[in-house]
N, C-alpha and C positions, 0 to 999 in steps of 0.2 A: 504493499500500499504506499510505501515511501516513494517520493518523487512524482513527477508529472507523467501520466500515462496517456499516450496518444490514442490508445485503443478506447479507454474510458471517455476521453474527450470527444472522439468521433462518434461513439455510441450515444452520448448525451446530445450532441449537436444534431445527429440524425433524428433522434426522438423529438427534439424541438421543432425541426422542420416538418415532421409528420403531424405534430400537434397543431402547428400553424395552418397546415393544409386542411386539416379536419375542422378547425375552429374558424368559422366564417367571420366572426367578429374580429379576431386577431388579424385575419387576412386583410380585412377592410382597413383596419387601423394602420397596419404596416405599409400598405401600398396605395390604397385609394385616398386616405385622409391627407397624406403629404401632397398628392396631386391637387386635391381640392384647395388646400391652403395655398399652394403655389399660385393657382389661378386667382384666388381671392386677393392675396397680398401683392401679386405681381401686376394684375390688371384692374381689379375692382377698386383697390385702394390707390388713388391717384393723388400725388402731391403737386402736380403741375397747376400753376395759377393761370386760368384762362376763363373767358366769358364771365368775368365778375360783374354782377348786376350794378349798374350805376344810374343814378337819377340825374336828370338834366333840368335845369331851370334856365331857359334861354330867353332873356328879356330883350335881346337885340332882334332876334328872328330875321336875320339877314343871311345873304349867301355866305359871307365870311364866317359867321357863327356856325352855320350848318357844316361848313368845311372843317371847322375845328372838331365838331362832334363826330364827323365821318372819319377824321384822322385818328381819333381815339378808338373808334370801332374797328378800324382796319388793323390795329395792332393785335387784335384777337385776345387781348387782356381784358377788354371791357365790352359789355353788352348793355347798351341803353335799354332799360326795361320800364322806365317811368319818366314821364315828362310832366313836371310840376308846373303849377300856375303861380306859386309864391314860395317864399322860403319856409313858411310854416309847414307846408306839405313835405318839403325836403327833410326838415328836422324830424317830423313825425315818422316818415318812412325809414329814416336811419334808426330811430328809437325802436321801431317795431321789428327791425331786421329785414325789412323788405328789400332794401338796397344796402350794398357794402361800401359805396362811395357816391359822391355827388359833385357835380360841376355847376357852378353858378356863373353865367355870362351876363355882364352888365349891359344896360341898354345903349351905352355909348361905345360899345366894343368896336363897331365898324368905323364910327366917326374918328376915334383915336387912331385907328390903323391908317385911315386916309390922311390924317395929319402927321403921319410918320412918328407916332408916339406908341409907347408900349401900354396896351390896355391891361387892367388888372382883372383877373378871374379868380374866383374862390374855389379851391379844390378841397373837399372834405372827405376824410377816410375813416372808416370804422376800424379802430385799432384793437378790437376784441381778440382777434387771431393775429398775432404779430407776424407769423410767416406769410400770410396772405397780405397783410397790411403793408409790409415793407416792400413787397414786389409791386403792389398797386401804387404805392406812394412814389417810388422811383420811376416807374414806367409812365405814370401820368404826368409827372413834372417834365420828364425828358421829352415826351411826345408834344406837349403843349409849348415848351420852350423852342422846339425845332419847327413850330408851325410856320409855314410860309417859305421854308428854305428851298423847296422843290417847285415853287410857283414861278411863273414867268416874270413876275415882278417881285423884287425883294421886299419883304415886310419886316417890321420891327419884331423883336422877340416878345412873346406874351409874358407879362409879369404875373407869375403864379403865386398866389397867396394860399398857404396850406393851413389846414386844421385837422388834427387827429382827435377823434372822440373816443371816450370810454377807456382808453389806455394810451394817453398822450406820449409816454416814453417808449411805448411798444416793447415792454419787457415781457419776455416769454413766460417767466414764472407766474405772472398774474393770470395767464391763460391756462397753464399746465397744472399748477398746484391745486386749484379747486377740483379739477377732474381726477387728479391722483388721490385726493382725500376720499372721494367717493369710491374709487376702485380699491384702495387699501382697506377701507372700512368694510366693504363687501367681502373681500377675501378673509379679513380677520374674523368676521362674523361666522363664516363657514368653517374656518379652522377651529375656532373656539367651540362651535357646536359639535364638531367631530371629536374634539378632546373630551367634551362632556360625556359623549356616548362611550368613548373608550374608557373613561374613568369609571363608568358604571361596571364595565367588564372587569377592570382591575380590582375594584373593591368587592366584587362578587355580588353586587346588587342587581346585575342585569337579569339574572334568573328570576329574581323577585318581580321585576317588571314584566318578564315574559308570561308569568302565570297570572298576572292581573288582567282583567277584561279591558285591555287597551289595544288599539290597532297601531300598526307601525307608523302610519302617517300621523296619527295623533301624537305619538311619542316624539317623532322628529320635529313636528311643528312646535310642540311644547318646549323642546330643547332649543329650538331656533328663535322663538319669540323674545326671550329675555336678552339674548345677545344682540338681536336686531334692534331692540329698544335701546340697549346700551350703546350700540354703534351710531345710531341716529340721534341720540339725545345730546 
């Protein structure tokens, strides 16, 4: 029995292969589950920032203002989904999460361009998700500042005034920590419930629970509720 035996190793490995072949659940977990996860994480979960919903308040309503909106849309980062009538509608849409960014074009936009001056536009970004917000922020500013460079007639650079709402500093921890708190408390609740059931077995009281007129689901829920209350309290 001393030392490593190739014969015993091969015999046990062969037995495990036969067991996996006969056990449908093990076969699915070993081969099908990784393929499904690869599809989900590789294709379903996308981190690319594109077609971000943006609200537009065009108080100029001129050809030049429409060109600016079209230039934003052509970047494929932005998708104008809401055209507001006033700034109150813009703020309300940002608060409700209907849009993730907003562009406010003043009424004198074209007038200042024709006077060879740089018109001011207000670009508002929802900073709740810093990953999206940073890309939207930089792409929007760059696109608007380059407005008119490819035109037949040179135009002044647009003066972009920016505002980031809900997370002005765009710190990632303000976005990730609240979600992690919920995830951690969910896992801790399940772990503590499992420990409570195992503790019944270790103390020998599980047999007493088995002979009582209680169903398994009732026992599990009764063990789960106190720790769920503790985790959410």
